[in-house]
RODO-2510 file (C-alpha; in nm, 4 decimals, decimal comma):
residues 325
     n   res          X          Y          Z
     1     m     6,2620     7,2732    10,8820
     2     t     5,9148     7,3200    10,6794
     3     s     5,9236     7,4413    10,3395
     4     i     5,6870     7,6961    10,1589
     5     p     5,4299     7,5743     9,9519
     6     r     5,5359     7,6709     9,5891
     7     p     5,1967     7,8891     9,5401
     8     l     5,2665     8,1082     9,8356
     9     l     5,5953     8,1200     9,7704
    10     l     5,5347     8,2712     9,4154
    11     v     5,2889     8,4893     9,5920
    12     l     5,5584     8,6367     9,8523
    13     q     5,7992     8,6455     9,5647
    14     e     5,5332     8,8989     9,3463
    15     k     5,4600     9,0954     9,6661
    16     e     5,8722     9,1741     9,7431
    17     k     5,8988     9,2592     9,3355
    18     q     5,5741     9,5037     9,3925
    19     v     5,7253     9,6248     9,7131
    20     l     6,0452     9,7181     9,5350
    21     r     5,8382     9,8352     9,2005
    22     i     5,6756    10,1097     9,4503
    23     r     5,9890    10,1909     9,6706
    24     s     6,1848    10,2701     9,3098
    25     i     5,8758    10,4895     9,1885
    26     f     5,8998    10,6893     9,5291
    27     h     6,2876    10,7189     9,4705
    28     r     6,2721    10,8771     9,1457
    29     q     5,9972    11,1085     9,2690
    30     l     6,1587    11,2229     9,5465
    31     s     6,4522    11,2911     9,3344
    32     v     6,2609    11,4753     9,0767
    33     p     6,2184    11,8918     9,1671
    34     l     5,8184    11,9169     9,1934
    35     a     5,5973    12,1130     9,4104
    36     n     5,4705    11,9906     9,7371
    37     s     5,7359    11,6761     9,7576
    38     s     5,6881    11,7100    10,1022
    39     a     5,3691    11,5282    10,1077
    40     t     5,5429    11,2284     9,8600
    41     l     5,8112    11,2090    10,1430
    42     l     5,5583    11,1447    10,3804
    43     a     5,3689    10,9323    10,1991
    44     y     5,7135    10,7192    10,1134
    45     k     5,7899    10,7231    10,5262
    46     s     5,4543    10,5880    10,5625
    47     g     5,4715    10,2922    10,3386
    48     e     5,8120    10,2153    10,5078
    49     v     5,6729    10,2163    10,8607
    50     e     5,4049     9,9627    10,7174
    51     r     5,6782     9,7742    10,6315
    52     g     5,8483     9,7748    10,9678
    53     a     6,0915    10,0767    10,9263
    54     v     6,1338    10,3210    11,2289
    55     l     6,0679    10,6621    11,0756
    56     d     5,8897    10,9947    11,2210
    57     v     5,5887    11,0194    10,9948
    58     e     5,4810    11,3340    11,1324
    59     s     5,7572    11,5458    11,0213
    60     s     5,9454    11,5775    10,6675
    61     n     6,3032    11,5315    10,8305
    62     l     6,5391    11,2946    10,6631
    63     d     6,6100    11,0971    10,9678
    64     g     6,6645    10,7271    10,8913
    65     i     6,6046    10,7807    10,5361
    66     s     6,9041    10,6069    10,3099
    67     s     7,1640    10,8394    10,2401
    68     n     7,1330    10,8073     9,8502
    69     v     6,7755    10,9149     9,8904
    70     a     6,8070    11,1961    10,1440
    71     s     7,0984    11,3749     9,9056
    72     a     6,8392    11,3237     9,5883
    73     y     6,5652    11,4714     9,7808
    74     q     6,7282    11,7307     9,9388
    75     k     6,9107    11,8535     9,5754
    76     a     6,5163    11,8369     9,4163
    77     l     6,4109    12,0482     9,7012
    78     e     6,7046    12,2916     9,6448
    79     m     6,6262    12,3102     9,2971
    80     c     6,2409    12,3626     9,3642
    81     n     6,2866    12,6325     9,5872
    82     a     6,5070    12,8134     9,3252
    83     r     6,2290    12,8378     9,0833
    84     a     5,9523    12,8868     9,3334
    85     h     5,9266    13,2441     9,2681
    86     v     5,9174    13,2495     8,8945
    87     e     5,6847    12,9484     8,9012
    88     e     5,4331    13,1431     9,1276
    89     q     5,4568    13,4597     8,8682
    90     i     5,3657    13,2243     8,5620
    91     s     5,0679    13,0623     8,7796
    92     r     4,9724    13,4353     8,8414
    93     q     4,5831    13,4469     8,7331
    94     d     4,6300    13,8481     8,7119
    95     l     4,9348    13,8680     8,4685
    96     s     4,8751    14,0008     8,1400
    97     d     4,9734    13,7924     7,8663
    98     s     5,2790    13,9817     7,7473
    99     e     5,4057    13,9610     8,1049
   100     k     5,3491    13,6031     8,1429
   101     f     5,5534    13,5560     7,8451
   102     q     5,8374    13,7520     7,9445
   103     q     5,8414    13,5301     8,2765
   104     y     5,8826    13,2207     8,0584
   105     m     6,1672    13,3836     7,8587
   106     i     6,3289    13,4446     8,2249
   107     y     6,2370    13,0957     8,3269
   108     l     6,3732    12,9535     7,9956
   109     k     6,6684    13,1524     8,0152
   110     y     6,7510    13,0268     8,3568
   111     e     6,6873    12,6368     8,2823
   112     q     6,9425    12,6871     7,9848
   113     s     7,1894    12,8077     8,1923
   114     s     7,1232    12,5100     8,4275
   115     g     7,2441    12,2927     8,1809
   116     d     6,9588    12,0116     8,1845
   117     p     6,8201    11,9689     7,8284
   118     g     6,5132    11,7430     7,9830
   119     r     6,3757    12,0449     8,1883
   120     v     6,4586    12,3039     7,9187
   121     q     6,2300    12,1101     7,6711
   122     l     5,9560    12,0294     7,9356
   123     l     5,9571    12,3884     7,9823
   124     y     5,9312    12,4794     7,6271
   125     e     5,6569    12,2598     7,6090
   126     r     5,4570    12,4500     7,8945
   127     a     5,5070    12,7875     7,7000
   128     i     5,3763    12,6713     7,3549
   129     t     5,1047    12,5139     7,5561
   130     d     5,0216    12,8810     7,6638
   131     f     5,1214    13,0590     7,3775
   132     p     5,0598    12,7920     7,0958
   133     v     5,0679    13,0551     6,8153
   134     s     5,3810    13,2398     6,9449
   135     s     5,6181    13,2172     6,6948
   136     d     5,8868    13,3351     6,9155
   137     h     5,8515    13,0517     7,1395
   138     w     5,8689    12,8031     6,8369
   139     l     6,1906    12,9586     6,6750
   140     d     6,3687    12,9672     6,9967
   141     y     6,2231    12,5925     7,0822
   142     t     6,3439    12,4494     6,7470
   143     r     6,6617    12,6482     6,7657
   144     y     6,7504    12,4670     7,1049
   145     l     6,6669    12,1203     6,9721
   146     d     6,8733    12,2040     6,6700
   147     k     7,1539    12,2779     6,8768
   148     t     7,0880    12,0326     7,1951
   149     l     6,9279    11,6631     6,9950
   150     k     7,0410    11,7848     6,6492
   151     v     6,7829    11,5354     6,4309
   152     g     6,5488    11,2728     6,5396
   153     n     6,1958    11,1953     6,5865
   154     v     6,1451    11,4364     6,8376
   155     v     6,2993    11,7259     6,6427
   156     r     6,0731    11,6235     6,3502
   157     d     5,7510    11,6160     6,5840
   158     v     5,8321    11,9660     6,7112
   159     y     5,8585    12,1315     6,3828
   160     s     5,5573    11,9496     6,2305
   161     r     5,3834    12,1235     6,5497
   162     a     5,5584    12,4324     6,4700
   163     t     5,4618    12,5069     6,1370
   164     k     5,0860    12,3805     6,1945
   165     n     5,0591    12,6494     6,4534
   166     c     5,2358    12,9244     6,3046
   167     p     5,2055    12,8316     5,9229
   168     w     5,2982    13,2024     5,7801
   169     v     5,6735    13,1925     5,9525
   170     g     5,8823    13,0953     5,6662
   171     k     6,1897    13,0323     5,8972
   172     l     6,0151    12,7649     6,0804
   173     w     5,9263    12,5685     5,7306
   174     v     6,3376    12,6535     5,5897
   175     r     6,4604    12,5057     5,9393
   176     s     6,2144    12,2362     5,9384
   177     l     6,3408    12,0964     5,5725
   178     l     6,6706    12,1578     5,6852
   179     s     6,6549    11,9358     5,9809
   180     l     6,5035    11,6567     5,7439
   181     e     6,7975    11,6863     5,5412
   182     h     7,0483    11,6531     5,8094
   183     g     6,8573    11,3866     5,9422
   184     r     6,8925    11,1934     5,6151
   185     v     6,4702    11,1101     5,5942
   186     s     6,3554    10,9453     5,2956
   187     e     6,2939    11,1972     4,9589
   188     e     5,9364    11,1310     5,0044
   189     e     5,9243    11,2742     5,3363
   190     i     6,0874    11,5832     5,2320
   191     s     5,8520    11,6000     4,9747
   192     s     5,5442    11,5394     5,1824
   193     v     5,6678    11,8761     5,3694
   194     d     5,7672    12,0818     5,0553
   195     g     5,6014    11,8860     4,7795
   196     l     5,4811    12,1719     4,5922
   197     r     5,7887    12,3743     4,5512
   198     w     5,9967    12,0284     4,4474
   199     r     5,7320    11,9947     4,2170
   200     i     5,7950    12,3389     4,0829
   201     l     6,1515    12,3238     4,0814
   202     f     6,1201    11,9620     3,8763
   203     s     5,8401    12,0587     3,6611
   204     g     6,0817    12,1702     3,3942
   205     e     6,2571    11,8591     3,3617
   206     v     5,9764    11,5990     3,3826
   207     e     5,6997    11,6634     3,1078
   208     g     5,3117    11,6671     3,2606
   209     t     5,4472    11,6780     3,6278
   210     l     5,2822    12,0059     3,7206
   211     d     4,9349    12,1472     3,6330
   212     y     5,0093    12,5365     3,6785
   213     s     4,6550    12,5996     3,7792
   214     f     4,7533    12,3712     4,1045
   215     i     5,0250    12,6505     4,2150
   216     t     4,7557    12,9266     4,1616
   217     e     4,4910    12,7633     4,3778
   218     t     4,7654    12,6861     4,6538
   219     f     4,8756    13,0465     4,6513
   220     q     4,5053    13,1746     4,6647
   221     r     4,4216    12,9245     5,0037
   222     a     4,7399    13,0794     5,1273
   223     s     4,6322    13,3857     5,0753
   224     d     4,2524    13,3712     5,2114
   225     y     4,4205    13,2139     5,5309
   226     l     4,6979    13,4366     5,5926
   227     s     4,5919    13,8053     5,4573
   228     e     4,3948    13,9139     5,7928
   229     q     4,6451    13,7849     6,0198
   230     m     4,9425    13,9327     5,7833
   231     k     4,8228    14,2620     5,6651
   232     n     5,1017    14,5104     5,6369
   233     t     5,3391    14,2950     5,6744
   234     n     5,6711    14,1690     5,4892
   235     g     5,5632    13,8197     5,5554
   236     l     5,2603    13,8986     5,3327
   237     l     5,4521    14,0734     5,0821
   238     r     5,6963    13,8322     5,0463
   239     l     5,4179    13,5908     4,9404
   240     y     5,2380    13,8174     4,6874
   241     s     5,5533    13,9216     4,5346
   242     y     5,6265    13,5329     4,4947
   243     w     5,2917    13,4344     4,3700
   244     a     5,3442    13,7633     4,1192
   245     r     5,6546    13,6963     3,9575
   246     l     5,5576    13,2575     3,9364
   247     e     5,2727    13,3726     3,7310
   248     q     5,4685    13,5987     3,5151
   249     s     5,7725    13,3533     3,4869
   250     m     5,5994    13,0071     3,4841
   251     g     5,2702    13,0971     3,3983
   252     k     5,3396    13,3503     3,1464
   253     d     5,0353    13,5433     3,2355
   254     t     5,1062    13,9563     3,2991
   255     v     4,7572    14,0036     3,3464
   256     s     4,7650    13,7479     3,6147
   257     a     5,0560    13,9051     3,8015
   258     h     4,9090    14,2232     3,7566
   259     s     4,5997    14,0979     3,9508
   260     v     4,7912    13,9623     4,2348
   261     w     4,9840    14,2897     4,2950
   262     e     4,6614    14,4706     4,2613
   263     r     4,4887    14,2374     4,5054
   264     l     4,8105    14,2841     4,7432
   265     l     4,7246    14,6796     4,7573
   266     k     4,3542    14,6491     4,8408
   267     i     4,4552    14,4733     5,1608
   268     s     4,7830    14,6338     5,2218
   269     g     4,7282    14,9590     5,0066
   270     t     4,9058    15,1969     5,2600
   271     m     5,2158    14,9757     5,2729
   272     l     5,5133    15,1471     5,1255
   273     e     5,6994    14,8439     5,0324
   274     a     5,3830    14,6831     4,8652
   275     r     5,4152    14,9740     4,6140
   276     q     5,7812    14,9587     4,5506
   277     s     5,7922    14,6189     4,4865
   278     y     5,5308    14,6348     4,2270
   279     i     5,6825    14,8994     4,0503
   280     s     6,0250    14,7137     4,1018
   281     m     5,8626    14,4258     3,8990
   282     e     5,7475    14,6397     3,6326
   283     i     6,0809    14,8358     3,5579
   284     e     6,2443    14,4630     3,5666
   285     l     6,0090    14,3534     3,2823
   286     g     6,0649    14,6972     3,0719
   287     h     5,6938    14,8083     3,1257
   288     i     5,7933    15,1788     3,2225
   289     n     5,4710    15,3189     3,1337
   290     e     5,2954    15,0891     3,3796
   291     a     5,5350    15,1573     3,6519
   292     r     5,4852    15,5066     3,5698
   293     s     5,1192    15,4802     3,6102
   294     i     5,1524    15,2875     3,9381
   295     d     5,3563    15,5542     4,0726
   296     k     5,1050    15,8402     3,9577
   297     r     4,8352    15,6657     4,1842
   298     c     5,1025    15,7278     4,4920
   299     y     5,0533    16,1017     4,4531
   300     s     4,9230    16,2909     4,7607
   301     r     4,8576    15,9344     4,9248
   302     r     5,0367    15,8804     5,2678
   303     f     5,1882    15,5496     5,3454
   304     t     5,3388    15,3405     5,6636
   305     s     5,6700    15,1328     5,6234
   306     t     5,6984    14,8406     5,8288
   307     g     6,0507    14,9049     5,9164
   308     s     5,8764    15,1583     6,1484
   309     e     5,5941    15,3610     6,2416
   310     m     5,7047    15,6869     6,0544
   311     s     5,4536    15,7770     5,7704
   312     v     5,5948    15,9329     5,3998
   313     s     5,3514    16,0699     5,1609
   314     v     5,3323    16,1915     4,8105
   315     n     5,5352    16,0621     4,5156
   316     v     5,8401    15,8724     4,6964
   317     l     5,8448    15,6327     4,4366
   318     s     5,9489    15,7733     4,1575
   319     s     6,3011    15,7457     4,2390
   320     l     6,2443    15,3770     4,1329
   321     i     6,1905    15,4474     3,7698
   322     p     6,5032    15,5604     3,5217
   323     m     6,4586    15,9478     3,4520
   324     h     6,6051    15,8754     3,1157
   325     i     6,3689    15,6769     2,9934
***
């Protein structure tokens, strides 16, 4: 019996390995619910025919296909058909952003009920690609990952992208830090995410660790970036309230604290809660005359509340000032 020369044997062995790799890729592809999977099936059958199999390459029937491949393909096809309608809806060009957003929410709810975390994560990635600054999608996505993946590089990466795309959403920053703590990452990594706040908390314990002007500059940059986007919102009010109180408590600068509030009133002067918070701080500091002065500036003005679309008018803030003083 003539033996096969070693160089030729190696070529044949490598070719067989290549066939097995290609076949494995087709098997995996056929088991995934993808659009136009019938074309993949026909391509797979054509390749098998070239290698000597007897199959009908003109139809999508499964005759002659191994039972495990046929079963996986049939299951994937059923999954694809179940999602065909919502996939079609999301792909419509005439759909408004709000309608498309709702379709994603419906789709996500369906995928979560199916219990496949990989498919849910993939769909969230599609959603944030279409709506990169939608805080609702980022909040839902990170909440889902916290519940299913708990910790890990994937979760940290998503939180990093979430806070970069929606830096004004406090909940994302808070949950990002909690995720880092649960993952037991290094102190350096946590500090890099929340460095300024960390330095504020410990500046009183370590002499010379914090130049207070850096805090003012940071708030100034945040205000410049967020004011237009967050005008007349509670988010902007919290930012300015925190800034003003730091100016008063850490900076020991009442004038700067007043300037912060006055700047907010220029931006969101018709927002009821802004006036209320300004007056409340003055009362807490015992600056009753200053509080009354701010209150008088509210006479005959008309305000909107962030809690509703209703308007209030005249001197509604005077109840915040103790009448016996």
